[in-house]
N, C-alpha and C positions, 0 to 999 in steps of 0.2 A: 504493500500500500504506500509506504514511504517512497519507494522507488518511483511509483507512478506519479506521486505529487512532485518529486524533483524533476521528472521529465516534463510535466506540465508547466512548471515554473520556468524551466530552461527554454521550452518552446515559446512561451509567452514573451520572455525577454528578447529572444531572437526575432520574433515577429515585430515587436515594438521597435527594436533597433533597425530592422529593415525598413519599416514604415517611416521612421525618423530620417533615415538616410535618403529615402525617396523624396521626402518633403524638402530636404535641404539641397537637393540637386538644383542647379540653375535652370530656370525655365522662362520661356518667353511669355510675358503677360500682356504686351500690347505691341502693335506694329502698324504704323500708318505711313503713307507717302503722299507727296504733293502732286499737283497737276504737272504736266510737261511744261517746263520753263524754257521757252525759246531763247537761244543765246547766239551771239555773232562770233564768239571766240571759243567754241566748244573744244577745239584742239589744245587750248592753253589751260583749260580748267583742270585742277587737280582733284581727284577723288580723295576725300578726306573725312575726318571726324572734326566737327566744329564745336561740339558740346558733349560733356560727360559730367553728370552729377550723381551723387549717392544720397538717397533718402532712406533711412532705416536699413533694411536689408536688400534694397533694390537699386540697381544702376539704370540711369536714363541716358540714352545716347541719341545724338543727331548726326546723320551722315549726309554727304553730298556725293552724287555719283552721276556720271554721264552714261546713259543707257539707251538702248533702242527704244524708240517711241512706243512700240507695242510690247513693252516689258510685261511679263506676268509675275507680279510680285506676291507669290505665295511662298513665304519664307520657311526655310528649315534651319534650325539653329542647334548648335552643340557647344558646350563649354566644358573644359577640362582644366582644372587649376586656374591659371591666369590667362588662358587662351580661349578665344571665342571664334567659332567658325559659323558664318552666316552665308546662306546660299539661296538663290532663286533663279528662275529662268531668265535668259536674255531676251527672249521674244514671247509672244502670246501662244498659249497652247491651242493647237488645232484639233482636228478629228483624231480619234484613236483607232488603231487597227491592229490586227494580229499577224504575227510572222511565225511561220512554221518552218522548222529546219530538221531534216532527217539525217541522223548520224549513224553510220555503219559501225556496229560494235564488233561483229565478226562476220564470217561468211554466211551465217544463218540468222543472225539477229541484227535488227536495226532499231533505233530509238528515235522517236519524233519529239523535238523540243518546241514548245509553244511559248511565245513571248508577246506581251502586249506593249505596244509603243504608241506614242502620240507625236504628231507633227508639231514643229515649232514655226510659228509665223513671224518672219522678220520684216519689219517695215524699212522703207528706204529713207529713214531719218533717225537722227539721234537727238536727245535733248537732256537737259539737266533735271534731276529729281532730288528731292530732299526726303530723307527717311528718318522717322522717329520711332524708337522702340525701347522697351523696358525689359530688364532681365532680373527676375527675382532670385534671391539667394546668391547674388554676385556683387561683391563689394570691393574688389581689387582696384587699386588706383594705378598699379603698375601692370597693365594688361597688354595683350596682343590681340588685335582684331583682324580677321581675314574675311573678305567678302568674295565669294566665288574663287577662293584660293589665293587672292592677292591681298597683301598687307595694307592696312589703312592706318595712317598716323594722324595725330591732332595737328591742325594748322588753322590759324585765324585768317589765312589768305586764300581767297577764292581761286587764284591763279598760281601757277608755278613761278617761283622767284627767279629773276634774271639779274645780271649785272647792269647797273645804270650806266648809260653811255651818253656822251654829248660832246659838242665842239663849241669853241668860243669864237665869235666874230665881232671885232670892235667892242669887246666887253659884253656882248649879248650872248646868251645861250641859244644855240641852234642844234638841230639834228638830235634832239633829246629822245632817248628811248628809256622809259621808266622801269621800275623794279619788276614789272610784269612783262617787259619786252614790248610794250605798246609805244608806238611813235606818238609824240605829243608836240603840238605847236608847229613852228616853222622848220622845214627841212630844205636844204639846198643840195643840188646834185650838179657836178661840174663835168665838162667835156675834157678831152685830152689836152686842150690848151688852157685848162684851169678856168674857163669861163663858166659862169652859172647858166646852165641850159634849162634846168627845171627847178621850180620852187613849189614845194608842196605844203599843205596845211592839214594837220591831223588833230583829231580828238579821240583818245582811247583807240588809236590805230585805225580809226575810220576816216577816210578821206573826206575833207570838207572844202578843199579848194586847191587850184594848181595854176601855175604860170609856166608856159613852155616857150622857149626861144629857139629860133633858127638863125644860124650865122652863115655869112657868105665865106668865100675862100680866103678873104682878107681878115676874117674874124669880126666883121661888123654885123650888127643885128639886122636881119631881114624882116622878121615879123615876130610878134608875140601874141599868144592866145591866153586868155584868162578864164577861169571858171571858179565860182564860189557859191556855196550853199545851194547848189542845184538849180539856180534860176538866173544867175547873173553871168553873162558871157560878153566878152569883147575881143576885138581883133585889131592889132596895131601893125601897120606896114611901114617900113622905113626905106628910105633911099639915101645912100651915102651917109648913113648914121643919123639922119634926121627923120622925124615923124612925117609920113606922107599921107596916111589914111587911117582912120579909126572908125570901127563899126561895132554895133551891137549884134549879137548872134542869137538865133533861136536855139540852136544847139552848137556843139563844138565845131561844126563844119559849115553850117548854112548862115549866110549873111541875111540880116532882117532889119526892117524898120529904118534905121538911120545910119548913114555913113557920112562922116565929115572928111573932107580932103583939104590939105594944107600946102602952101608953097614952101620954098626953101627957107624963108624967114619965119616960118611957123604961123603964118596968117591963114585964117580960114578962107578958102576960095570957093568951096561948093559944099552944099548939103544935099545928100541924096536920100530920098524916102522911098523904100521899096514896099510895094503892096503884097 
């Protein structure tokens, strides 16, 4: 009788211990993701962790990841010690179908293996997603996080960091490339005679304006074309280094509306209005 009581107590302790261990295993308690965020510089965005906080026995994470627009974010997560593995499909799940394969065991016996698989639909676009998830029973501050097998690190920076580069011209900063590798402000590009042939204007690496010059064989300016903010075009034509003609342009190539023509002294001699 005593032996039976001892066995019962031992069995109860083991069951309680097993249940406690199961309860203490890290488990995913929430997982949300944002709408597809359209970006102009997806290739420069770094996949990263931007937030991690611990409340009681639960860790809260925020991730940013460039993913296919048709991502199927049905997460699977596993944690072991200080390491977390998070995975989900790159594309959207399509229809399921069955594959059968017959394997010859020997001359008289064959075995058929059946496997269910599903198609993955990949769209012709990528975009930036934000993911928020919480992991109960995980309180490590010195952790490693892997998403689909790739390591993610904390960073406050949306883009990969680059070396800042710039030139000085008469005390002014030109040709500035910022810490994210984006061109900012005024940029000048020279020809093989060290003449400025192109001037560009940028905001976060997005082109906002340009001036392009053409030179003759003697190095004198033949014409200049200007473009700024998508709607202001002009064209200047020179003869022997002096302004000869100035026009407004509908686009980069077509002359429109008003052209002013000047003599060698810079005096306006005619105004042409094109319909």
